[in-house]
N, CA and C atoms of all chains as a GROMACS GRO file, in nm:
protein
  624
    1MET      N    1   9.049   9.097   8.879
    1MET     CA    2   8.951   9.184   8.945
    1MET      C    3   8.910   9.297   8.850
    2ILE      N    4   8.785   9.333   8.856
    2ILE     CA    5   8.734   9.447   8.781
    2ILE      C    6   8.656   9.536   8.877
    3LEU      N    7   8.630   9.658   8.833
    3LEU     CA    8   8.550   9.750   8.912
    3LEU      C    9   8.437   9.803   8.824
    4VAL      N   10   8.313   9.786   8.870
    4VAL     CA   11   8.198   9.841   8.799
    4VAL      C   12   8.157   9.968   8.872
    5SER      N   13   8.156  10.079   8.799
    5SER     CA   14   8.117  10.208   8.859
    5SER      C   15   7.976  10.242   8.814
    6VAL      N   16   7.893  10.278   8.911
    6VAL     CA   17   7.754  10.318   8.886
    6VAL      C   18   7.741  10.460   8.939
    7MET      N   19   7.714  10.555   8.849
    7MET     CA   20   7.720  10.697   8.885
    7MET      C   21   7.586  10.763   8.856
    8TYR      N   22   7.525  10.815   8.962
    8TYR     CA   23   7.393  10.879   8.951
    8TYR      C   24   7.412  11.029   8.940
    9PRO      N   25   7.375  11.090   8.826
    9PRO     CA   26   7.397  11.234   8.809
    9PRO      C   27   7.313  11.315   8.907
   10ALA      N   28   7.363  11.432   8.940
   10ALA     CA   29   7.291  11.525   9.027
   10ALA      C   30   7.165  11.574   8.956
   11GLY      N   31   7.065  11.609   9.035
   11GLY     CA   32   6.942  11.666   8.981
   11GLY      C   33   6.820  11.589   9.025
   12PRO      N   34   6.797  11.470   8.967
   12PRO     CA   35   6.675  11.396   9.003
   12PRO      C   36   6.674  11.355   9.151
   13ARG      N   37   6.555  11.323   9.201
   13ARG     CA   38   6.540  11.279   9.340
   13ARG      C   39   6.625  11.155   9.366
   14PHE      N   40   6.669  11.143   9.490
   14PHE     CA   41   6.746  11.025   9.530
   14PHE      C   42   6.719  11.004   9.678
   15ASP      N   43   6.656  10.894   9.711
   15ASP     CA   44   6.618  10.864   9.849
   15ASP      C   45   6.732  10.784   9.914
   16MET      N   46   6.822  10.857   9.980
   16MET     CA   47   6.941  10.793  10.036
   16MET      C   48   6.906  10.694  10.148
   17ASP      N   49   6.802  10.724  10.223
   17ASP     CA   50   6.763  10.630  10.329
   17ASP      C   51   6.722  10.495  10.271
   18TYR      N   52   6.641  10.498  10.167
   18TYR     CA   53   6.600  10.372  10.104
   18TYR      C   54   6.721  10.302  10.041
   19TYR      N   55   6.804  10.382   9.977
   19TYR     CA   56   6.922  10.326   9.908
   19TYR      C   57   7.013  10.253  10.005
   20LEU      N   58   7.046  10.318  10.116
   20LEU     CA   59   7.139  10.256  10.212
   20LEU      C   60   7.070  10.150  10.298
   21GLY      N   61   6.940  10.169  10.323
   21GLY     CA   62   6.871  10.079  10.414
   21GLY      C   63   6.811   9.957  10.348
   22HIS      N   64   6.783   9.968  10.218
   22HIS     CA   65   6.720   9.854  10.149
   22HIS      C   66   6.798   9.809  10.026
   23HIS      N   67   6.828   9.906   9.936
   23HIS     CA   68   6.886   9.865   9.808
   23HIS      C   69   7.025   9.804   9.824
   24MET      N   70   7.113   9.873   9.893
   24MET     CA   71   7.250   9.820   9.904
   24MET      C   72   7.256   9.689   9.983
   25PRO      N   73   7.179   9.673  10.091
   25PRO     CA   74   7.177   9.540  10.154
   25PRO      C   75   7.130   9.429  10.059
   26LEU      N   76   7.033   9.461   9.973
   26LEU     CA   77   6.988   9.363   9.872
   26LEU      C   78   7.100   9.329   9.775
   27VAL      N   79   7.170   9.433   9.727
   27VAL     CA   80   7.283   9.411   9.635
   27VAL      C   81   7.386   9.318   9.699
   28ARG      N   82   7.421   9.348   9.824
   28ARG     CA   83   7.526   9.268   9.889
   28ARG      C   84   7.478   9.125   9.917
   29GLU      N   85   7.353   9.111   9.954
   29GLU     CA   86   7.303   8.977   9.985
   29GLU      C   87   7.301   8.889   9.860
   30ARG      N   88   7.256   8.946   9.749
   30ARG     CA   89   7.244   8.866   9.627
   30ARG      C   90   7.379   8.840   9.561
   31TRP      N   91   7.464   8.944   9.561
   31TRP     CA   92   7.583   8.936   9.476
   31TRP      C   93   7.711   8.894   9.548
   32SER      N   94   7.717   8.910   9.679
   32SER     CA   95   7.842   8.870   9.748
   32SER      C   96   7.875   8.723   9.725
   33PRO      N   97   7.775   8.634   9.727
   33PRO     CA   98   7.810   8.493   9.701
   33PRO      C   99   7.848   8.467   9.555
   34MET      N  100   7.832   8.565   9.467
   34MET     CA  101   7.857   8.544   9.325
   34MET      C  102   7.982   8.617   9.275
   35GLY      N  103   8.066   8.664   9.367
   35GLY     CA  104   8.192   8.724   9.323
   35GLY      C  105   8.205   8.873   9.347
   36LEU      N  106   8.105   8.933   9.415
   36LEU     CA  107   8.119   9.075   9.452
   36LEU      C  108   8.202   9.085   9.580
   37HIS      N  109   8.316   9.155   9.570
   37HIS     CA  110   8.407   9.166   9.685
   37HIS      C  111   8.374   9.284   9.775
   38GLU      N  112   8.346   9.397   9.712
   38GLU     CA  113   8.324   9.518   9.790
   38GLU      C  114   8.227   9.607   9.713
   39ALA      N  115   8.143   9.678   9.788
   39ALA     CA  116   8.053   9.777   9.728
   39ALA      C  117   8.069   9.904   9.809
   40LYS      N  118   8.143   9.998   9.752
   40LYS     CA  119   8.172  10.123   9.824
   40LYS      C  120   8.079  10.234   9.774
   41VAL      N  121   7.997  10.284   9.862
   41VAL     CA  122   7.905  10.394   9.829
   41VAL      C  123   7.970  10.526   9.864
   42VAL      N  124   7.965  10.621   9.773
   42VAL     CA  125   8.013  10.756   9.802
   42VAL      C  126   7.905  10.857   9.762
   43ARG      N  127   7.905  10.969   9.834
   43ARG     CA  128   7.807  11.074   9.807
   43ARG      C  129   7.882  11.202   9.770
   44GLY      N  130   7.853  11.257   9.654
   44GLY     CA  131   7.920  11.377   9.607
   44GLY      C  132   7.882  11.499   9.689
   45VAL      N  133   7.983  11.574   9.732
   45VAL     CA  134   7.954  11.694   9.812
   45VAL      C  135   7.995  11.823   9.741
   46GLY      N  136   8.070  11.813   9.634
   46GLY     CA  137   8.108  11.934   9.561
   46GLY      C  138   8.236  11.912   9.485
   47THR      N  139   8.276  12.016   9.412
   47THR     CA  140   8.404  12.011   9.341
   47THR      C  141   8.507  12.087   9.423
   48PRO      N  142   8.636  12.069   9.391
   48PRO     CA  143   8.738  12.142   9.467
   48PRO      C  144   8.723  12.293   9.461
   49ASP      N  145   8.662  12.344   9.353
   49ASP     CA  146   8.645  12.490   9.345
   49ASP      C  147   8.505  12.535   9.386
   50GLY      N  148   8.434  12.450   9.462
   50GLY     CA  149   8.312  12.495   9.527
   50GLY      C  150   8.185  12.485   9.446
   51LYS      N  151   8.189  12.416   9.333
   51LYS     CA  152   8.067  12.396   9.253
   51LYS      C  153   7.995  12.267   9.296
   52PRO      N  154   7.872  12.249   9.251
   52PRO     CA  155   7.801  12.124   9.284
   52PRO      C  156   7.870  12.003   9.221
   53ALA      N  157   7.864  11.891   9.290
   53ALA     CA  158   7.922  11.768   9.235
   53ALA      C  159   7.839  11.721   9.115
   54PRO      N  160   7.904  11.680   9.005
   54PRO     CA  161   7.827  11.630   8.890
   54PRO      C  162   7.746  11.505   8.923
   55PHE      N  163   7.799  11.420   9.011
   55PHE     CA  164   7.729  11.297   9.046
   55PHE      C  165   7.691  11.302   9.194
   56GLN      N  166   7.563  11.281   9.223
   56GLN     CA  167   7.520  11.290   9.362
   56GLN      C  168   7.557  11.165   9.442
   57VAL      N  169   7.556  11.050   9.378
   57VAL     CA  170   7.592  10.924   9.444
   57VAL      C  171   7.666  10.838   9.342
   58MET      N  172   7.767  10.767   9.390
   58MET     CA  173   7.834  10.666   9.308
   58MET      C  174   7.852  10.542   9.393
   59VAL      N  175   7.850  10.426   9.328
   59VAL     CA  176   7.886  10.303   9.398
   59VAL      C  177   7.991  10.231   9.314
   60LEU      N  178   8.094  10.184   9.383
   60LEU     CA  179   8.210  10.122   9.320
   60LEU      C  180   8.210   9.975   9.360
   61LEU      N  181   8.181   9.890   9.262
   61LEU     CA  182   8.160   9.747   9.286
   61LEU      C  183   8.281   9.669   9.237
   62THR      N  184   8.354   9.606   9.328
   62THR     CA  185   8.471   9.528   9.292
   62THR      C  186   8.431   9.381   9.280
   63TRP      N  187   8.464   9.323   9.164
   63TRP     CA  188   8.426   9.186   9.130
   63TRP      C  189   8.548   9.100   9.100
   64ASP      N  190   8.530   8.970   9.119
   64ASP     CA  191   8.631   8.872   9.078
   64ASP      C  192   8.670   8.888   8.931
   65SER      N  193   8.570   8.908   8.847
   65SER     CA  194   8.594   8.910   8.702
   65SER      C  195   8.472   8.970   8.632
   66ALA      N  196   8.492   9.009   8.508
   66ALA     CA  197   8.380   9.058   8.427
   66ALA      C  198   8.276   8.947   8.409
   67ASP      N  199   8.324   8.825   8.401
   67ASP     CA  200   8.232   8.712   8.384
   67ASP      C  201   8.144   8.694   8.508
   68ALA      N  202   8.203   8.707   8.626
   68ALA     CA  203   8.124   8.697   8.750
   68ALA      C  204   8.016   8.805   8.753
   69PHE      N  205   8.053   8.927   8.714
   69PHE     CA  206   7.955   9.036   8.711
   69PHE      C  207   7.843   9.005   8.612
   70ALA      N  208   7.880   8.956   8.494
   70ALA     CA  209   7.778   8.927   8.392
   70ALA      C  210   7.681   8.820   8.442
   71LYS      N  211   7.734   8.717   8.505
   71LYS     CA  212   7.646   8.610   8.556
   71LYS      C  213   7.556   8.661   8.668
   72ALA      N  214   7.613   8.741   8.757
   72ALA     CA  215   7.535   8.794   8.869
   72ALA      C  216   7.426   8.889   8.820
   73ALA      N  217   7.461   8.970   8.720
   73ALA     CA  218   7.361   9.064   8.665
   73ALA      C  219   7.249   8.987   8.597
   74ALA      N  220   7.286   8.879   8.526
   74ALA     CA  221   7.183   8.800   8.458
   74ALA      C  222   7.091   8.732   8.559
   75GLN      N  223   7.150   8.680   8.667
   75GLN     CA  224   7.069   8.603   8.762
   75GLN      C  225   6.980   8.691   8.850
   76HIS      N  226   7.033   8.805   8.896
   76HIS     CA  227   6.957   8.887   8.990
   76HIS      C  228   6.924   9.026   8.937
   77GLY      N  229   6.955   9.051   8.810
   77GLY     CA  230   6.930   9.183   8.753
   77GLY      C  231   6.786   9.229   8.766
   78PRO      N  232   6.690   9.144   8.729
   78PRO     CA  233   6.551   9.192   8.734
   78PRO      C  234   6.512   9.242   8.874
   79GLU      N  235   6.553   9.170   8.978
   79GLU     CA  236   6.518   9.212   9.114
   79GLU      C  237   6.594   9.340   9.153
   80ILE      N  238   6.725   9.340   9.126
   80ILE     CA  239   6.807   9.453   9.172
   80ILE      C  240   6.782   9.578   9.087
   81PHE      N  241   6.785   9.563   8.955
   81PHE     CA  242   6.762   9.680   8.871
   81PHE      C  243   6.616   9.727   8.884
   82GLY      N  244   6.527   9.634   8.905
   82GLY     CA  245   6.386   9.670   8.924
   82GLY      C  246   6.359   9.748   9.050
   83ASP      N  247   6.454   9.744   9.143
   83ASP     CA  248   6.440   9.817   9.268
   83ASP      C  249   6.480   9.965   9.253
   84ILE      N  250   6.554   9.998   9.148
   84ILE     CA  251   6.611  10.133   9.133
   84ILE      C  252   6.505  10.243   9.129
   85PRO      N  253   6.394  10.224   9.056
   85PRO     CA  254   6.295  10.332   9.053
   85PRO      C  255   6.235  10.365   9.189
   86LYS      N  256   6.254  10.278   9.287
   86LYS     CA  257   6.202  10.307   9.421
   86LYS      C  258   6.283  10.415   9.493
   87PHE      N  259   6.407  10.438   9.450
   87PHE     CA  260   6.485  10.541   9.520
   87PHE      C  261   6.531  10.656   9.431
   88THR      N  262   6.524  10.641   9.299
   88THR     CA  263   6.570  10.753   9.216
   88THR      C  264   6.506  10.751   9.078
   89ASP      N  265   6.497  10.872   9.019
   89ASP     CA  266   6.461  10.885   8.878
   89ASP      C  267   6.585  10.912   8.792
   90ALA      N  268   6.701  10.918   8.856
   90ALA     CA  269   6.823  10.945   8.781
   90ALA      C  270   6.860  10.823   8.696
   91GLU      N  271   6.916  10.848   8.581
   91GLU     CA  272   6.966  10.739   8.497
   91GLU      C  273   7.117  10.726   8.521
   92ALA      N  274   7.157  10.617   8.579
   92ALA     CA  275   7.297  10.599   8.616
   92ALA      C  276   7.384  10.577   8.492
   93ALA      N  277   7.505  10.632   8.499
   93ALA     CA  278   7.610  10.597   8.402
   93ALA      C  279   7.686  10.478   8.462
   94VAL      N  280   7.684  10.367   8.391
   94VAL     CA  281   7.748  10.244   8.441
   94VAL      C  282   7.860  10.207   8.346
   95GLN      N  283   7.977  10.178   8.400
   95GLN     CA  284   8.082  10.127   8.315
   95GLN      C  285   8.166  10.023   8.387
   96ILE      N  286   8.225   9.936   8.306
   96ILE     CA  287   8.313   9.831   8.355
   96ILE      C  288   8.457   9.880   8.339
   97ASN      N  289   8.537   9.861   8.445
   97ASN     CA  290   8.673   9.913   8.447
   97ASN      C  291   8.773   9.803   8.482
   98GLU      N  292   8.886   9.807   8.416
   98GLU     CA  293   9.000   9.723   8.455
   98GLU      C  294   9.083   9.796   8.559
   99LEU      N  295   9.165   9.720   8.630
   99LEU     CA  296   9.257   9.779   8.728
   99LEU      C  297   9.399   9.758   8.675
  100PRO      N  298   9.455   9.860   8.608
  100PRO     CA  299   9.583   9.840   8.540
  100PRO      C  300   9.703   9.831   8.633
  101GLU      N  301   9.686   9.860   8.760
  101GLU     CA  302   9.797   9.853   8.855
  101GLU      C  303   9.767   9.746   8.958
  102ALA      N  304   9.872   9.692   9.016
  102ALA     CA  305   9.853   9.623   9.143
  102ALA      C  306   9.804   9.728   9.242
  103SER      N  307   9.729   9.686   9.342
  103SER     CA  308   9.675   9.785   9.435
  103SER      C  309   9.790   9.856   9.507
  104ALA      N  310   9.775   9.986   9.521
  104ALA     CA  311   9.887  10.068   9.573
  104ALA      C  312   9.832  10.170   9.670
  105MET      N  313   8.720  11.007  10.662
  105MET     CA  314   8.776  10.973  10.532
  105MET      C  315   8.687  11.029  10.421
  106ILE      N  316   8.751  11.076  10.317
  106ILE     CA  317   8.678  11.121  10.198
  106ILE      C  318   8.740  11.054  10.076
  107LEU      N  319   8.668  11.061   9.966
  107LEU     CA  320   8.720  11.006   9.840
  107LEU      C  321   8.709  11.115   9.734
  108VAL      N  322   8.820  11.145   9.671
  108VAL     CA  323   8.821  11.240   9.560
  108VAL      C  324   8.826  11.159   9.431
  109SER      N  325   8.726  11.179   9.345
  109SER     CA  326   8.722  11.107   9.218
  109SER      C  327   8.764  11.202   9.106
  110VAL      N  328   8.855  11.154   9.023
  110VAL     CA  329   8.906  11.229   8.908
  110VAL      C  330   8.875  11.145   8.785
  111MET      N  331   8.789  11.197   8.697
  111MET     CA  332   8.736  11.116   8.587
  111MET      C  333   8.768  11.182   8.454
  112TYR      N  334   8.845  11.113   8.371
  112TYR     CA  335   8.886  11.165   8.242
  112TYR      C  336   8.792  11.112   8.134
  113PRO      N  337   8.715  11.200   8.068
  113PRO     CA  338   8.620  11.152   7.968
  113PRO      C  339   8.690  11.090   7.848
  114ALA      N  340   8.619  10.998   7.784
  114ALA     CA  341   8.670  10.933   7.664
  114ALA      C  342   8.680  11.035   7.552
  115GLY      N  343   8.771  11.010   7.460
  115GLY     CA  344   8.784  11.096   7.342
  115GLY      C  345   8.926  11.148   7.326
  116PRO      N  346   8.965  11.246   7.410
  116PRO     CA  347   9.098  11.304   7.394
  116PRO      C  348   9.210  11.202   7.419
  117ARG      N  349   9.328  11.235   7.369
  117ARG     CA  350   9.445  11.145   7.389
  117ARG      C  351   9.469  11.125   7.538
  118PHE      N  352   9.524  11.010   7.570
  118PHE     CA  353   9.562  10.980   7.708
  118PHE      C  354   9.679  10.883   7.702
  119ASP      N  355   9.793  10.927   7.750
  119ASP     CA  356   9.916  10.847   7.746
  119ASP      C  357   9.925  10.766   7.876
  120MET      N  358   9.874  10.642   7.871
  120MET     CA  359   9.867  10.560   7.992
  120MET      C  360  10.006  10.525   8.044
  121ASP      N  361  10.101  10.507   7.954
  121ASP     CA  362  10.237  10.474   8.000
  121ASP      C  363  10.295  10.588   8.085
  122TYR      N  364  10.279  10.710   8.037
  122TYR     CA  365  10.328  10.825   8.115
  122TYR      C  366  10.250  10.838   8.246
  123TYR      N  367  10.120  10.819   8.235
  123TYR     CA  368  10.034  10.835   8.354
  123TYR      C  369  10.075  10.738   8.465
  124LEU      N  370  10.089  10.611   8.429
  124LEU     CA  371  10.123  10.509   8.531
  124LEU      C  372  10.271  10.513   8.569
  125GLY      N  373  10.355  10.551   8.474
  125GLY     CA  374  10.498  10.544   8.499
  125GLY      C  375  10.556  10.671   8.562
  126HIS      N  376  10.489  10.784   8.541
  126HIS     CA  377  10.543  10.909   8.594
  126HIS      C  378  10.442  10.983   8.683
  127HIS      N  379  10.321  11.004   8.629
  127HIS     CA  380  10.228  11.091   8.702
  127HIS      C  381  10.183  11.030   8.834
  128MET      N  382  10.137  10.907   8.831
  128MET     CA  383  10.085  10.848   8.955
  128MET      C  384  10.195  10.828   9.060
  129PRO      N  385  10.316  10.788   9.020
  129PRO     CA  386  10.423  10.786   9.122
  129PRO      C  387  10.449  10.923   9.184
  130LEU      N  388  10.441  11.029   9.103
  130LEU     CA  389  10.457  11.165   9.157
  130LEU      C  390  10.346  11.197   9.257
  131VAL      N  391  10.222  11.164   9.219
  131VAL     CA  392  10.107  11.188   9.309
  131VAL      C  393  10.129  11.118   9.443
  132ARG      N  394  10.168  10.991   9.435
  132ARG     CA  395  10.184  10.914   9.561
  132ARG      C  396  10.302  10.966   9.643
  133GLU      N  397  10.409  11.003   9.576
  133GLU     CA  398  10.526  11.050   9.650
  133GLU      C  399  10.496  11.181   9.723
  134ARG      N  400  10.427  11.273   9.656
  134ARG     CA  401  10.401  11.403   9.717
  134ARG      C  402  10.291  11.396   9.821
  135TRP      N  403  10.187  11.317   9.792
  135TRP     CA  404  10.066  11.327   9.874
  135TRP      C  405  10.052  11.220   9.982
  136SER      N  406  10.120  11.108   9.969
  136SER     CA  407  10.106  11.004  10.073
  136SER      C  408  10.146  11.057  10.211
  137PRO      N  409  10.253  11.136  10.221
  137PRO     CA  410  10.287  11.189  10.354
  137PRO      C  411  10.188  11.295  10.405
  138MET      N  412  10.094  11.337  10.319
  138MET     CA  413  10.002  11.446  10.357
  138MET      C  414   9.859  11.397  10.378
  139GLY      N  415   9.840  11.265  10.387
  139GLY     CA  416   9.705  11.217  10.418
  139GLY      C  417   9.637  11.139  10.307
  140LEU      N  418   9.708  11.115  10.196
  140LEU     CA  419   9.653  11.029  10.090
  140LEU      C  420   9.674  10.883  10.129
  141HIS      N  421   9.563  10.809  10.143
  141HIS     CA  422   9.573  10.669  10.184
  141HIS      C  423   9.588  10.573  10.068
  142GLU      N  424   9.510  10.598   9.964
  142GLU     CA  425   9.509  10.506   9.852
  142GLU      C  426   9.478  10.584   9.726
  143ALA      N  427   9.539  10.542   9.616
  143ALA     CA  428   9.508  10.600   9.485
  143ALA      C  429   9.483  10.484   9.391
  144LYS      N  430   9.356  10.459   9.364
  144LYS     CA  431   9.319  10.344   9.280
  144LYS      C  432   9.289  10.392   9.138
  145VAL      N  433   9.370  10.346   9.043
  145VAL     CA  434   9.350  10.381   8.903
  145VAL      C  435   9.264  10.273   8.836
  146VAL      N  436   9.164  10.316   8.761
  146VAL     CA  437   9.085  10.221   8.683
  146VAL      C  438   9.076  10.272   8.539
  147ARG      N  439   9.064  10.176   8.447
  147ARG     CA  440   9.054  10.210   8.304
  147ARG      C  441   8.922  10.158   8.250
  148GLY      N  442   8.841  10.245   8.195
  148GLY     CA  443   8.710  10.207   8.142
  148GLY      C  444   8.724  10.119   8.020
  149VAL      N  445   8.651  10.008   8.018
  149VAL     CA  446   8.656   9.918   7.903
  149VAL      C  447   8.524   9.909   7.828
  150GLY      N  448   8.416   9.960   7.887
  150GLY     CA  449   8.289   9.957   7.817
  150GLY      C  450   8.174   9.959   7.914
  151THR      N  451   8.053   9.962   7.860
  151THR     CA  452   7.934   9.955   7.944
  151THR      C  453   7.883   9.812   7.944
  152PRO      N  454   7.793   9.780   8.037
  152PRO     CA  455   7.741   9.642   8.039
  152PRO      C  456   7.671   9.603   7.909
  153ASP      N  457   7.617   9.700   7.836
  153ASP     CA  458   7.549   9.664   7.710
  153ASP      C  459   7.638   9.688   7.588
  154GLY      N  460   7.770   9.692   7.610
  154GLY     CA  461   7.863   9.687   7.498
  154GLY      C  462   7.894   9.819   7.432
  155LYS      N  463   7.858   9.931   7.494
  155LYS     CA  464   7.893  10.060   7.438
  155LYS      C  465   8.028  10.107   7.494
  156PRO      N  466   8.086  10.213   7.434
  156PRO     CA  467   8.213  10.264   7.490
  156PRO      C  468   8.191  10.322   7.630
  157ALA      N  469   8.292  10.310   7.713
  157ALA     CA  470   8.286  10.367   7.848
  157ALA      C  471   8.288  10.519   7.839
  158PRO      N  472   8.202  10.589   7.914
  158PRO     CA  473   8.204  10.736   7.912
  158PRO      C  474   8.337  10.794   7.961
  159PHE      N  475   8.401  10.727   8.057
  159PHE     CA  476   8.528  10.777   8.110
  159PHE      C  477   8.638  10.676   8.077
  160GLN      N  478   8.744  10.726   8.016
  160GLN     CA  479   8.852  10.634   7.977
  160GLN      C  480   8.940  10.596   8.094
  161VAL      N  481   8.959  10.686   8.188
  161VAL     CA  482   9.041  10.659   8.307
  161VAL      C  483   8.976  10.732   8.425
  162MET      N  484   8.980  10.667   8.541
  162MET     CA  485   8.938  10.734   8.665
  162MET      C  486   9.042  10.700   8.771
  163VAL      N  487   9.062  10.794   8.864
  163VAL     CA  488   9.144  10.763   8.981
  163VAL      C  489   9.065  10.802   9.104
  164LEU      N  490   9.067  10.711   9.201
  164LEU     CA  491   8.989  10.725   9.324
  164LEU      C  492   9.088  10.743   9.438
  165LEU      N  493   9.089  10.866   9.491
  165LEU     CA  494   9.189  10.906   9.591
  165LEU      C  495   9.123  10.912   9.729
  166THR      N  496   9.165  10.824   9.818
  166THR     CA  497   9.110  10.822   9.953
  166THR      C  498   9.200  10.902  10.046
  167TRP      N  499   9.139  10.998  10.117
  167TRP     CA  500   9.212  11.091  10.203
  167TRP      C  501   9.162  11.083  10.347
  168ASP      N  502   9.249  11.122  10.438
  168ASP     CA  503   9.211  11.138  10.578
  168ASP      C  504   9.090  11.228  10.595
  169SER      N  505   9.088  11.339  10.523
  169SER     CA  506   8.985  11.441  10.540
  169SER      C  507   8.988  11.537  10.422
  170ALA      N  508   8.880  11.613  10.408
  170ALA     CA  509   8.876  11.716  10.304
  170ALA      C  510   8.983  11.822  10.329
  171ASP      N  511   9.012  11.846  10.455
  171ASP     CA  512   9.113  11.945  10.489
  171ASP      C  513   9.252  11.898  10.445
  172ALA      N  514   9.280  11.770  10.467
  172ALA     CA  515   9.410  11.715  10.422
  172ALA      C  516   9.424  11.729  10.271
  173PHE      N  517   9.317  11.698  10.198
  173PHE     CA  518   9.321  11.712  10.052
  173PHE      C  519   9.344  11.858  10.013
  174ALA      N  520   9.275  11.949  10.077
  174ALA     CA  521   9.290  12.091  10.043
  174ALA      C  522   9.433  12.138  10.066
  175LYS      N  523   9.490  12.097  10.178
  175LYS     CA  524   9.629  12.138  10.206
  175LYS      C  525   9.727  12.077  10.107
  176ALA      N  526   9.706  11.950  10.074
  176ALA     CA  527   9.796  11.882   9.981
  176ALA      C  528   9.785  11.943   9.841
  177ALA      N  529   9.662  11.976   9.802
  177ALA     CA  530   9.643  12.037   9.670
  177ALA      C  531   9.709  12.174   9.666
  178ALA      N  532   9.698  12.248   9.774
  178ALA     CA  533   9.759  12.382   9.778
  178ALA      C  534   9.911  12.371   9.771
  179GLN      N  535   9.966  12.274   9.845
  179GLN     CA  536  10.112  12.267   9.853
  179GLN      C  537  10.176  12.212   9.725
  180HIS      N  538  10.115  12.109   9.665
  180HIS     CA  539  10.178  12.044   9.550
  180HIS      C  540  10.096  12.055   9.422
  181GLY      N  541   9.988  12.132   9.425
  181GLY     CA  542   9.902  12.142   9.308
  181GLY      C  543   9.975  12.190   9.183
  182PRO      N  544  10.054  12.297   9.192
  182PRO     CA  545  10.118  12.345   9.069
  182PRO      C  546  10.202  12.237   9.001
  183GLU      N  547  10.276  12.160   9.080
  183GLU     CA  548  10.359  12.055   9.020
  183GLU      C  549  10.271  11.942   8.965
  184ILE      N  550  10.174  11.896   9.044
  184ILE     CA  551  10.095  11.780   9.003
  184ILE      C  552   9.996  11.816   8.893
  185PHE      N  553   9.922  11.924   8.910
  185PHE     CA  554   9.826  11.961   8.807
  185PHE      C  555   9.899  12.008   8.681
  186GLY      N  556  10.016  12.068   8.700
  186GLY     CA  557  10.095  12.112   8.585
  186GLY      C  558  10.149  11.997   8.501
  187ASP      N  559  10.149  11.877   8.559
  187ASP     CA  560  10.197  11.759   8.487
  187ASP      C  561  10.090  11.699   8.396
  188ILE      N  562   9.963  11.735   8.420
  188ILE     CA  563   9.851  11.671   8.348
  188ILE      C  564   9.859  11.688   8.197
  189PRO      N  565   9.891  11.809   8.145
  189PRO     CA  566   9.896  11.824   7.999
  189PRO      C  567   9.999  11.734   7.931
  190LYS      N  568  10.093  11.678   8.010
  190LYS     CA  569  10.190  11.589   7.949
  190LYS      C  570  10.131  11.454   7.911
  191PHE      N  571  10.016  11.416   7.970
  191PHE     CA  572   9.960  11.285   7.934
  191PHE      C  573   9.819  11.291   7.875
  192THR      N  574   9.751  11.406   7.886
  192THR     CA  575   9.616  11.410   7.829
  192THR      C  576   9.572  11.552   7.796
  193ASP      N  577   9.482  11.563   7.698
  193ASP     CA  578   9.411  11.687   7.670
  193ASP      C  579   9.270  11.684   7.729
  194ALA      N  580   9.233  11.573   7.792
  194ALA     CA  581   9.098  11.562   7.849
  194ALA      C  582   9.085  11.653   7.971
  195GLU      N  583   8.968  11.710   7.989
  195GLU     CA  584   8.940  11.788   8.110
  195GLU      C  585   8.870  11.698   8.209
  196ALA      N  586   8.935  11.671   8.320
  196ALA     CA  587   8.880  11.577   8.418
  196ALA      C  588   8.763  11.638   8.493
  197ALA      N  589   8.665  11.553   8.523
  197ALA     CA  590   8.559  11.588   8.619
  197ALA      C  591   8.608  11.544   8.756
  198VAL      N  592   8.622  11.640   8.846
  198VAL     CA  593   8.676  11.611   8.979
  198VAL      C  594   8.567  11.642   9.081
  199GLN      N  595   8.545  11.551   9.173
  199GLN     CA  596   8.452  11.583   9.281
  199GLN      C  597   8.497  11.520   9.412
  200ILE      N  598   8.455  11.584   9.520
  200ILE     CA  599   8.484  11.537   9.656
  200ILE      C  600   8.361  11.460   9.704
  201ASN      N  601   8.386  11.344   9.763
  201ASN     CA  602   8.277  11.257   9.806
  201ASN      C  603   8.295  11.216   9.952
  202GLU      N  604   8.181  11.211  10.021
  202GLU     CA  605   8.178  11.152  10.155
  202GLU      C  606   8.153  11.002  10.143
  203LEU      N  607   8.184  10.930  10.250
  203LEU     CA  608   8.158  10.786  10.257
  203LEU      C  609   8.049  10.764  10.361
  204PRO      N  610   7.923  10.753  10.317
  204PRO     CA  611   7.814  10.750  10.414
  204PRO      C  612   7.802  10.619  10.491
  205GLU      N  613   7.876  10.517  10.451
  205GLU     CA  614   7.870  10.388  10.521
  205GLU      C  615   8.006  10.357  10.581
  206ALA      N  616   8.006  10.279  10.687
  206ALA     CA  617   8.130  10.212  10.724
  206ALA      C  618   8.165  10.118  10.608
  207SER      N  619   8.292  10.088  10.590
  207SER     CA  620   8.331  10.005  10.476
  207SER      C  621   8.265   9.869  10.489
  208ALA      N  622   8.216   9.820  10.379
  208ALA     CA  623   8.137   9.695  10.381
  208ALA      C  624   8.177   9.607  10.264
   0.00000   0.00000   0.00000
């Protein structure tokens, strides 16, 4: 299992209604049959010391494998990534992560 | 439920053996009885286009509530945060996140 983190920095516009109502359902519909296990959306509300959150929205995508993610991105990337400008001008920081522990 | 994300940027030293073998067990021992549900550690391996991952390690802490996290941080913060210099010189980006969806 791997986890792909997509992190949208604070600042630029972000249409949460479109994101939750259209974009994420599209992501789950296209990618769940291709090895996407879970897509957890979180919204930044602040730091522990009361400052603004650096990232306004993050999504944590758990996949069977890096290979499954690569194939899914290749097959549906144009549709899914092409949808991003409809809800934000932010440039997401995306990274692939290993899970070094058994889940705990 | 809330999710606290702790993200260690790439660059500075990070002793993964100490982190997994000592620090995370300490976190779970102190905070699980105080409302910590899950602590998922991930290690950045790169970006989809083959660049280095911006964050070398992230931990995703799921809590009952922001209040539970605040109380746990107040009660055990000196011990837990005081342990951080033993495994890294990186300054973590920490933020509190809401979960705008039911889990999907």
